[in-house]
C-alpha positions in Angstrom: 105.6 94.1 117.5 101.9 93.2 117.4 100.6 91.0 114.6 98.6 93.9 113.0 101.8 95.9 112.6 103.7 92.9 111.2 101.0 92.2 108.7 101.0 95.9 107.6 104.8 95.9 107.0 104.6 92.6 105.2 101.7 93.8 103.0 103.5 97.0 102.0 106.8 95.2 101.4 105.1 92.7 99.2 103.6 95.5 97.1 106.9 97.3 96.9 108.8 94.2 95.9 106.4 93.6 93.0 106.7 97.2 92.0 110.4 96.7 91.7 111.7 98.3 94.9 115.1 96.8 95.5 115.2 98.2 99.0 113.1 95.3 100.1 115.0 92.1 101.0 113.9 89.0 99.1 113.5 87.2 102.5 111.5 90.1 104.2 108.7 87.7 105.1 111.1 85.3 106.9 112.6 87.9 109.1 112.0 87.9 112.9 110.0 90.9 114.2 113.0 92.9 115.4 115.0 92.5 112.1 111.8 93.2 110.1 111.3 96.4 111.9 115.0 97.4 111.5 115.2 96.6 107.8 111.7 97.5 106.6 110.1 99.7 109.3 110.4 102.6 107.0 107.4 101.4 105.0 105.3 102.5 107.9 106.1 106.1 107.1 103.1 108.3 106.2 104.5 108.6 102.7 103.7 104.9 102.1 100.1 105.0 103.3 98.8 104.8 99.7 100.1 101.2 99.5 97.3 100.2 101.8 94.9 100.8 98.9 96.5 98.1 96.8 95.5 94.5 97.0 98.3 92.1 96.1 96.1 90.0 93.8 95.1 93.1 91.8 98.7 94.2 91.7 99.9 90.8 90.5 97.2 90.8 87.8 98.3 94.3 86.6 101.9 93.2 86.5 101.1 90.0 84.6 99.0 91.9 82.0 101.8 94.3 81.5 104.3 91.5 81.0 102.0 89.7 78.6 101.6 93.0 76.6 105.3 93.6 76.4 106.0 89.9 75.4 103.4 90.2 72.7 104.8 93.5 71.5 108.2 91.9 71.0 106.9 89.4 68.5 104.6 91.8 66.6 
């Protein structure tokens, strides 16, 4: 696997993990190439191309804002 493909898989897995997809192993970023492709190669499917539009920092910011809102709502 070339580094571009590995980075694409890792990026998509990271986004899916933070979106709550439990199909992504918590150690996906530590897997060797062959195991990563076997376990997470499905993220390369065309159906997941929209994940390329997300930036992890932006996604983390959205998640953190949502968590802060729900935490504040609980005490309101």
